[in-house]
Backbone as CSV, one residue per row, in Angstrom:
resi,resn,N_x,N_y,N_z,CA_x,CA_y,CA_z,C_x,C_y,C_z
1,MET,-46.220,4.107,0.157,-46.849,3.207,-0.773,-45.470,2.529,-1.968
2,ASN,-45.969,1.975,-2.628,-44.837,0.803,-3.430,-45.168,1.644,-5.325
3,PRO,-44.205,1.882,-5.464,-45.003,2.567,-7.231,-45.496,1.417,-7.735
4,ASP,-44.811,0.035,-7.347,-45.439,-0.797,-8.435,-47.018,-1.205,-8.023
5,VAL,-47.577,-0.578,-6.819,-48.558,-1.136,-6.615,-49.493,-0.043,-7.292
6,LEU,-49.148,1.153,-7.065,-49.974,2.480,-7.413,-50.461,2.415,-9.360
7,VAL,-49.482,1.798,-9.770,-49.941,1.780,-11.449,-51.391,0.806,-11.471
8,PRO,-51.158,-0.283,-10.725,-52.442,-1.039,-11.241,-53.792,-0.473,-10.292
9,VAL,-53.269,0.427,-9.140,-54.714,0.549,-8.625,-54.838,2.330,-9.447
10,GLY,-54.116,2.967,-10.406,-54.573,4.071,-11.050,-55.265,3.674,-12.304
11,ALA,-54.887,2.415,-12.819,-55.507,1.972,-14.036,-56.906,1.400,-13.819
12,MET,-57.136,0.854,-12.091,-57.965,0.370,-11.575,-59.047,1.204,-12.040
13,LEU,-58.638,2.538,-10.855,-59.579,3.469,-10.895,-59.883,4.367,-11.903
14,ALA,-59.248,4.445,-13.004,-59.633,4.943,-14.423,-60.579,4.178,-15.395
15,PHE,-60.920,2.644,-14.723,-61.889,2.016,-15.527,-62.770,1.788,-14.820
16,ILE,-63.010,2.042,-13.496,-64.174,2.601,-12.546,-64.969,3.633,-13.190
17,ALA,-63.769,4.420,-13.221,-64.667,6.322,-14.200,-64.909,5.894,-15.356
18,ALA,-64.497,5.279,-16.451,-64.660,4.928,-17.343,-66.540,4.087,-17.753
19,ILE,-66.181,3.499,-16.795,-67.286,2.615,-16.404,-69.054,3.475,-15.875
20,TYR,-68.620,4.664,-15.102,-69.191,5.223,-14.211,-69.998,6.207,-15.474
21,VAL,-68.853,6.798,-16.017,-69.748,7.987,-17.311,-70.252,6.698,-18.169
22,ALA,-70.082,5.774,-18.739,-70.202,5.379,-20.066,-71.888,4.843,-19.284
23,THR,-71.720,4.692,-18.015,-73.192,3.888,-17.205,-74.083,5.520,-17.598
24,ALA,-73.776,6.741,-16.904,-74.415,7.787,-16.776,-75.030,8.035,-18.071
25,LYS,-73.792,8.039,-19.192,-74.743,8.226,-20.570,-75.537,7.274,-20.711
26,LEU,-75.335,6.073,-21.003,-76.483,5.102,-21.561,-77.652,5.403,-20.576
27,LEU,-78.142,6.207,-19.192,-79.461,6.202,-18.328,-79.608,7.334,-18.909
28,ARG,-79.280,8.517,-19.458,-78.987,9.779,-19.796,-80.292,9.317,-20.983
29,LEU,-79.218,8.599,-21.976,-80.177,7.913,-23.495,-81.490,6.932,-23.529
30,ARG,-81.388,6.335,-22.560,-82.617,5.880,-22.116,-83.814,6.812,-21.407
31,ALA,-83.480,7.715,-21.032,-83.919,8.915,-20.070,-84.716,9.147,-21.363
32,THR,-83.852,10.272,-22.486,-84.534,10.640,-23.785,-85.621,9.751,-24.523
33,LEU,-85.382,8.389,-24.450,-85.652,7.662,-25.648,-87.301,7.338,-24.991
34,ARG,-87.223,7.441,-23.528,-88.945,6.690,-22.988,-89.755,8.010,-23.521
35,GLU,-89.405,9.058,-23.848,-89.960,10.396,-24.328,-90.853,9.936,-25.589
36,SER,-91.925,10.347,-25.387,-92.504,9.964,-27.573,-92.195,11.179,-28.143
37,PRO,-91.886,11.055,-29.414,-90.857,11.601,-30.290,-92.263,12.690,-30.539
38,SER,-92.290,13.828,-31.379,-93.396,14.976,-31.221,-93.904,14.618,-32.565
39,VAL,-94.778,15.237,-33.035,-95.595,14.778,-34.108,-94.795,15.112,-35.470
40,GLU,-93.870,16.100,-35.563,-93.355,16.535,-36.663,-91.772,15.765,-36.676
41,THR,-91.138,15.168,-35.133,-90.377,14.038,-35.435,-90.445,12.860,-36.033
42,ALA,-91.697,12.463,-35.434,-92.011,11.437,-36.053,-92.684,11.344,-38.207
43,ALA,-92.976,12.421,-38.221,-93.455,12.139,-39.737,-91.551,12.853,-40.401
44,ARG,-91.250,12.985,-39.962,-89.962,13.129,-40.140,-89.152,12.052,-40.449
45,LEU,-89.319,11.261,-39.396,-89.022,9.694,-39.535,-89.471,8.587,-40.685
46,GLU,-90.913,8.807,-40.750,-91.574,8.449,-42.245,-91.156,8.949,-42.959
47,ALA,-90.432,9.806,-43.543,-90.303,10.432,-44.409,-89.240,10.380,-44.738
48,LEU,-87.688,9.497,-44.220,-86.562,9.436,-44.385,-86.896,7.861,-44.816
49,GLU,-87.657,7.147,-43.813,-88.279,5.622,-43.929,-88.794,5.414,-44.994
50,ARG,-88.992,5.954,-45.681,-89.532,6.115,-47.364,-88.827,6.432,-47.989
51,GLU,-87.810,7.485,-47.959,-87.101,7.857,-48.568,-85.549,6.372,-48.616
52,VAL,-85.450,5.924,-48.197,-84.506,5.036,-47.443,-85.411,3.512,-48.425
53,GLU,-86.491,3.786,-48.056,-87.109,2.406,-48.701,-86.775,2.424,-50.525
54,ASP,-87.176,3.961,-51.341,-86.795,4.380,-52.477,-85.519,3.883,-52.558
55,LEU,-84.463,4.294,-52.515,-83.326,3.922,-52.609,-83.086,2.642,-52.083
56,HIS,-83.665,1.878,-51.746,-83.284,0.213,-51.599,-83.529,-0.112,-53.111
57,GLN,-84.976,0.315,-54.007,-85.597,-0.361,-54.480,-84.708,-0.161,-55.411
58,GLU,-84.810,1.303,-55.599,-83.096,2.441,-56.654,-82.082,1.399,-56.853
59,LEU,-81.382,0.688,-55.754,-80.520,0.117,-55.696,-80.591,-1.391,-56.435
60,ALA,-81.878,-1.537,-56.244,-81.628,-3.146,-56.374,-82.005,-3.218,-58.213
61,ALA,-82.856,-2.337,-59.050,-82.536,-2.372,-60.189,-81.494,-1.651,-60.881
62,THR,-80.727,-0.898,-59.928,-79.207,-1.212,-60.876,-78.717,-1.854,-60.646
63,GLN,-78.662,-2.703,-59.710,-78.105,-4.169,-59.905,-78.260,-5.050,-60.465
64,GLU,-79.712,-4.615,-60.626,-80.357,-6.006,-61.738,-79.324,-5.436,-63.486
65,ARG,-79.149,-4.284,-63.558,-78.844,-3.588,-64.934,-78.224,-4.235,-64.612
66,LEU,-76.845,-4.143,-63.938,-75.338,-4.255,-63.202,-75.562,-5.019,-64.735
67,ASP,-75.934,-6.653,-63.697,-75.869,-7.806,-63.879,-76.303,-8.136,-65.267
68,PHE,-77.124,-7.652,-65.822,-77.682,-7.742,-67.363,-76.790,-7.129,-68.586
69,THR,-75.885,-6.273,-67.776,-75.028,-5.266,-68.732,-73.334,-6.948,-68.574
70,GLU,-73.258,-7.030,-67.561,-71.772,-7.989,-67.110,-71.860,-9.249,-68.056
71,ARG,-73.610,-9.495,-67.813,-73.672,-11.008,-68.809,-73.713,-10.557,-70.294
72,LEU,-74.270,-9.990,-70.701,-73.884,-9.127,-72.381,-72.073,-9.204,-72.171
73,LEU,-71.486,-8.917,-71.958,-69.997,-8.157,-71.929,-69.676,-9.564,-71.947
74,SER,-69.868,-10.577,-70.939,-69.329,-12.045,-71.221,-69.420,-12.632,-72.816
75,GLN,-70.894,-12.782,-72.584,-71.338,-13.643,-74.023,-70.784,-12.765,-74.866
76,ALA,-70.761,-11.710,-75.147,-69.929,-10.830,-76.119,-67.783,-11.072,-76.393
77,ARG,-67.677,-11.133,-74.705,-66.290,-12.143,-75.189,-66.035,-13.757,-75.485
78,ASP,-66.648,-14.509,-74.706,-66.611,-15.300,-75.096,-67.169,-15.740,-76.889
79,GLU,-67.709,-15.067,-77.392,-67.708,-15.382,-78.768,-67.006,-15.000,-79.845
80,ARG,-66.378,-13.792,-78.766,-65.055,-13.253,-79.874,-63.992,-14.381,-79.700
81,ARG,-63.561,-14.742,-78.466,-62.667,-15.916,-78.464,-62.802,-17.269,-78.798
82,LEU,-64.228,-17.622,-79.367,-64.607,-18.584,-80.322,-64.336,-18.431,-81.381
83,GLY,-64.451,-17.099,-81.754,-64.607,-16.638,-83.340,-62.724,-16.710,-83.921
84,SER,-62.224,-15.990,-82.730,-60.838,-16.161,-83.148,-60.076,-17.617,-83.475
85,SER,-60.627,-18.326,-82.277,-59.835,-19.977,-82.182,-59.720,-20.498,-83.314
């Protein structure tokens, strides 16, 4: 066979093998996801969801305080500029 033909054929075989491996992994993942989670896993998931929600609320409060502080600093800066003019 011509060496110029072997390279594309090898690349095609590697591509097909990669698709096969990815499909096999997806099928295995789907099979495990269909099983219902254990009670312990469900409880841990709910606890994590509550913790994430709490973190979102804390982040929102922190962002509000940061915005307020930035406004105060901006006002003070503007007042100094007006006072020095």
